[in-house]
FIZA-175193 format. One record per residue (C-alpha): residue in three letters; x, y, z. Coordinates in steps of 0.001 Angstrom, whole numbers, plus 500000, padded with zeros to 6 digits. Each point is the difference from the previous one (the first is absolute). Example, Ala and Ser with C-alpha at 12.3 -4.5 7.8 and 13.67 -1.06 7.14 Angstrom:
REM FIZA-175193
ALA512300495500507800;SER501370503440499340;
//
This chain:
REM FIZA-175193
MET696448840517891408;GLU499566499458503739;PHE497990496855499301;ILE502810498636497790;ALA502535500714502760;GLN497748498174502478;ILE499783496993497688;ALA503791499970499605;ASP500475500225503768;ASN497575497142500666;LEU501555497921497239;SER503471500385501485;GLY498581499078503417;ALA498317496918498539;LEU503247498919498338;LEU501843500400503310;VAL497370497893501779;LEU500257497321497306;ALA503809499984500025;GLY500177499813503809;PHE497372497263500159;LEU501652497881497302;PHE503425500381501614;ALA498860499018503495;LEU497721497155498915;THR502396498547497429;VAL502910499910502456;VAL497902498471502790;VAL498340497388497760;PHE503260499059498304;VAL501754499446503349;HIS497033498028501373;GLU499850497671497022;MET503780499730499882;GLY499864498659503561;HIS497640497225498861;PHE502092499395496887;LEU503422499683501670;VAL498860497613502726;ALA498027497965497440;ARG503113499638497851;TRP502016499076503106;CYS497445497266500775;GLY500130498676496438;VAL496523501211499000;THR499459500709496297;VAL498808503572499529;SER498109500391496738;THR499167503738500207;PHE501234503100501805;SER497610502873499279;ILE499960503658500981;GLY496457501162499365;PHE496940498175498688;GLY498222499766496681;LYS501441500310496522;GLU503735499652499699;ILE502140503047499152;TRP503372498300499816;ALA501453496639501008;PHE502941497633499690;VAL500730496414501007;ASP503124499205502033;LYS502151496871499778;HIS497906498264502690;GLY496826500420497984;THR498494502771502141;ARG498065502614498046;TRP500707503491501359;ARG497189502344498971;PHE498741503555500471;ALA496252500548499593;TRP497762503008499494;ILE498096500014503311;PRO502433501163502737;ALA497879498706502887;GLY502440497383501282;GLY501797496979498657;TYR500469496290500477;VAL502306497002499791;LYS498371496951498394;PHE501355496522500563;LEU499834497138497522;ASP497109498311501814;ASP497984503110500894;GLU496530500300498521;ASN500120503803499885;ALA501875503118501142;ALA498469499696503483;SER502040496786500518;MET496959497762500258;PRO501349496454499567;ASP499179498187496787;ARG499762496374501128;GLY499373498776496470;ALA503308501468498858;LEU501894497387502033;ASP498448497190497987;ARG501196501584496768;MET503589500535501146;THR503010497923499112;GLU502155498630502792;GLU502555502729499356;GLN497363502722500191;ARG498645498597503265;LYS503356500773501612;GLY499194503691499553;SER496421499737501220;PHE499140502438502797;GLN497205497762501300;LEU502323497028500460;LYS502547501896502068;PRO500106499432503788;VAL497596502229501896;TRP502839501993501601;GLN501406500885496579;ARG496594501116498727;ALA499553502117503132;ALA503463501504499530;VAL499224500949496394;VAL496722501658500987;ALA501426501835503024;ALA502950501290497984;GLY497880502638498222;PRO498888501948503096;LEU503431499445501572;ALA501631501606496949;ASN497702503018500446;PHE501102500387503611;ILE503665499671499027;LEU499582502659497300;ALA498495502408502536;ILE502746499328502545;VAL502691500624497372;ILE498398503258498815;PHE499495501328503535;ALA503503498883501000;GLY501482501768496980;PHE498164503171500992;PHE501248499854503607;TRP503560499155498893;SER500197502898497548;MET497971502606501903;GLY500478499040503639;VAL497312500201502685;ASN498376503117501419;ARG498808499255503517;ILE497506502508501376;GLU499901500158503781;PRO496716498602501380;ARG498904503335501432;ALA496461501342500292;ASP501057503571499219;TYR496589501096498758;ILE496631498809501296;VAL497110500445497561;PRO497186501921501769;GLY497052497737500866;SER501961496830499201;PRO500036496732502005;ALA503564500807501113;GLY498896503350501409;ALA497099498409501839;ALA502281497258501365;GLY502411502532501534;PHE502879500257497524;GLU501956503244500212;PRO502327501619497444;GLY503549498719500457;ASP499044496562501368;LEU502598497430498919;VAL498430496594499311;LEU502036497227501624;SER497800496969499381;ILE496612498827498753;GLY498463496884501533;GLY503323499172501607;SER501931500113496714;LYS502831502531499835;VAL499555502772497427;ARG503099501236498173;ASP498495502375497414;PHE496763501726498989;ALA499365497511497182;GLN499309497314502608;ILE497339502174501598;SER498329500532496624;LYS500017496279499151;THR498568499017503383;VAL497244502604499818;TRP499087499180496383;THR499493496329500877;SER498081500597503247;PRO496648501674499313;GLY497720499807503019;ARG502651498285502147;THR501348501473503231;LEU503719500734499676;GLU502109500276503137;PHE502658502672499520;VAL502838500846502352;VAL501409503491499458;ASP502881501955501421;ARG498705503403501111;ARG502760502235501344;GLY501848496994501441;GLU496957498249501446;ASN498593496784498475;LEU496219500163499675;PRO497487497413498736;ILE497351501212497537;GLU497180497947498471;VAL498559501128496684;VAL497637498451497458;PRO500658500797496291;GLU496948501219498109;LEU499266499911496293;GLN500188503382498320;GLU499418500826496363;ARG502945501396498100;ASN500788500792496414;ASP503342498531499003;TYR501579501003496684;ILE500845496370499228;ALA497205498028501705;GLY497243502569499566;LYS497225500483502552;HIS499974497302502666;ARG499723499486503744;ARG503075499233502047;PRO500534499382503746;THR501627502949501775;ILE500641501297503516;GLY500991503547499001;ILE503682500406500808;ARG502622501392497616;TYR503740500519500097;ALA501381503535499745;VAL500819501271496497;GLU502484502814499367;PRO498103503297499469;VAL501973500743496842;VAL498386501219496786;ALA500651497546497161;GLY497796501749497474;VAL497759503037499598;THR496742499765498039;LYS499979502410497086;ASP497685503001500617;GLY499091498615503438;PRO499873502042503243;ALA503545498966500981;ALA501404501051496624;THR498253503382500303;ALA501319500399503552;GLY503602499383498879;PHE500693496455501205;GLU502931498265498288;VAL501177496398499667;GLY502373499194502867;ASP498347502324502518;ARG499875498508503505;ILE496839501117501776;VAL500883500724503621;GLN496923501905501224;MET496362500396499041;ASN497674502385501856;GLY502470500124502865;LYS500200496214500384;GLU503312498202499560;ILE499934497568497052;ASN502208496924500050;ASP497667497642498154;PHE498228500416496638;ASN496966498243501516;LYS499605502851502508;LEU500214502538497171;GLN497196498224498160;GLU497840499991503129;ILE500377503761500476;VAL499164500679496348;ARG496994497663500164;LYS498626501854503059;SER500727503449498568;GLU496512500479498501;GLY501670501912497188;LYS501450502708502256;GLN503452501463499390;LEU502907498192501671;ALA503269501579501138;VAL502862497703499036;THR503723500080500713;VAL502296498028497707;MET503729499359500154;ARG501641500727496645;GLY503725500141499381;GLY500764500232503705;ARG497655502904500731;GLU496413500292501147;ILE497408501460497630;ALA496483501044500984;LEU497180499160497575;ASN496229500331500059;VAL497836497442498216;THR496246499546499746;PRO498810496391499509;LYS497593499385497148;MET497286497375499797;THR501471497560497497;ALA499495496421498840;PRO503431498312500231;GLY501503498004497161;LYS499048496450499090;LYS502936498605501986;ALA498690501426503307;SER498785497564502664;ASP497071502340500704;PRO498455501369496766;THR497429502241501720;GLN500187503754499578;ARG501604501771502979;PRO502187502998500897;LEU503441499630498377;ILE502942502330499422;GLY501614498052497165;VAL503284498638501351;LEU501254496434499609;SER501810497969502639;THR503302498204499513;GLY498511497080501949;LYS503351499586501777;PRO499612498698503572;VAL501577502054502759;TYR501083496972502009;SER501442497358497695;ARG503286498355499169;HIS501381498502496824;GLU501702496609500191;ASN501968498219497297;ALA499170496315499583;GLY502327497201498901;ILE498920497201497699;VAL499092497566502798;GLU498079502640501959;SER498287501167496816;LEU498807496471499273;GLY498653499788503537;LEU498199503331499584;GLY498659498850496633;ALA498648496812501578;GLU498497502050502839;ARG498258502364497564;THR498645497009498050;TRP498776498343503185;ASN498296503229501111;ILE498051500125496725;ILE498932496376500454;THR498898500419503629;GLY498325503329499239;THR497996498442497164;LEU498969496985502089;SER499037502304502869;TYR497804502059497666;ILE498289496872498653;GLY499406498757503539;ASP498515503376500958;ILE497574499760497070;PHE498605496742501362;THR499772501384503548;GLY498292503182498810;ARG502789502372501061;GLN500747500940496379;SER497971500154496808;ALA500960498368496712;GLU500244503357498225;GLN503792499808499722;ILE499886496806497944;GLY500901501091496482;GLY500706498398496669;ALA501915500661496818;VAL498623503537499714;ARG501379501007503399;ILE503349498338499319;ALA500267501798496663;ASP499032503344501522;ALA502545499669502818;ALA502697498814497583;GLY499452503078497841;LYS500214502326503006;PHE503175498373501268;ALA501477500138496502;ALA499226503739499913;ILE501921500468503266;GLY503029498108498699;PHE501309496634498840;THR501335499145503471;GLN496517500349501491;LEU498565497837497210;VAL502542497280500808;LEU499094500169503711;PHE496323499756499055;THR500855496939497908;ALA501486498411503118;PHE496784500706501910;ILE497874498483497236;SER502324496995499868;VAL499370499301503699;SER496252500447499558;ILE499766497664497002;GLY502191497425501716;LEU497828500098503108;VAL496691499863498115;ASN501236496972498059;LEU500567498204503318;PHE496379500399501069;PRO498381496527500291;ILE497691500590497053;PRO499818497248497379;ILE501522501147496684;LEU502590502109501871;ASP503362498615501131;GLY498733499827503574;GLY497094497807498912;HIS502367497567498298;LEU502141499891503154;VAL496918499100502055;PHE499307497061497666;TYR503621498846500295;ALA499857500246503787;ILE496877497809500029;GLU501699497559497648;ALA503077499841502221;VAL497860499182503053;ALA497533497665498292;GLY502579498255497852;ARG498000500510496783;PRO498955502946497798;VAL496734501817500594;ASN497158498591497884;GLU500035501450496462;ASP496327500989500108;ILE500546501849503284;GLN503010501800498528;GLU498072501012496894;PHE497078501296502058;SER502388501854502309;PHE501699501670497035;ARG496614501269498797;VAL499187501355503462;GLY503433501606500161;LEU499501501625496610;ALA496660501382501157;LEU501606501439503135;ILE502768501646497974;LEU497465501506497604;MET497987501370502939;LEU503142501556501491;MET500797501548496628;MET496472501433499807;LEU500342501412503538;GLY503327501566499068;PHE498515501495496846;TYR497068501376501998;ASN502343501608502547;ASP502059501466497153;ARG497044501728498333;GLY501059503321501519;ILE503403499724498316;LEU498321499285496671;ALA497827503070500488;GLN503121502107500560;TRP501664498558496905;PHE497118501030497762;SER498822503127501831;TRP501580502232497344;ILE497465498717497446;GLY497168501665501855;
//
């Protein structure tokens, strides 16, 4: 009976992964191809096929312009095929021009001016960026912005920040001369600067002090991304020491903790940050702790004994350690909520999109310089796994993940690899300078090289995703 329940649970999880993956990929691919399609129509190019998916056709119809709109069984992408394309990869079919009537030649993609061909190709990635900006802007407009003060309220013991001289309460004013307005900017700068010296200026009790610190790679286990290494300096913002949940049958439940309790003291030490609470519990060695909580306006004394426990799968550190079984609200102590108008929201959406682009390019650059490994490069398996997890959290999170994937796919398509949009743009740039198209044999050879590169990247992604596959099928063993 337990085995049947396990099968049902894994089946429902698999369906959620599939639904999330299909939603995110279908939306992103449709928007990408629609970008190509709309600009092609605007330039007078005849579009013969608009396909979502590859392989055998599920359903299709032909519009009044003669374009066949189709859905296919393999949801691994899509394509727009022009009248004079040889295949779905938009390789030009030179022989097709000889077979065309004069009227058909007017809709030939190959015979359009180079700037129009470039515009059609660039429109796909551009549409992906626009989609992301709109989604992020809609989120900011409806939800507002939570700005967390850039304070180093908690210094992780043994961290680069501690060694560099950071102290609890330091307010970060700037990094590398750039003003810092919230904690998110600190995180972004650190994540994109492994092994680089960062020059901080902090306000410490009214005095401005310079501090130099070098982010180091540390392994972490993220619920969404899984186990990976990320640059860190070891500073955290203060989190309200309020109990958001109590683990059933855990030490805190036995001791009488309740949801909503504000922990004000632990072993005689004042608690104003959940991070500090966790540190005391971690160092407790399983000994009883005297705790004072504020409940309903009065102080209540409790005694709790931490228990060696392996935290849940969503924990950043999955190793077994002393825990008491209380959950944090995650609410920052020093933060402010700001409403955002439509114009500001669009600006914030564009900023978020740009941060994803620069962060990705920085990571790729760090791979080539040896500062980062290629272990974070994933493929369809990782996208599907993340989509399922975001879908489990809620539809809003799935939509935000779709925006992230849209930026990533748009950016990847702009890489100067033949067969991708960026490769086509390189050929058009050469044509614009040289005054004639790149030799057909060179183009054909380049497309083959590009295909080989893409296949190698897919294999690398699949190799990096093997751990996710193992998790998916671990229940079988």
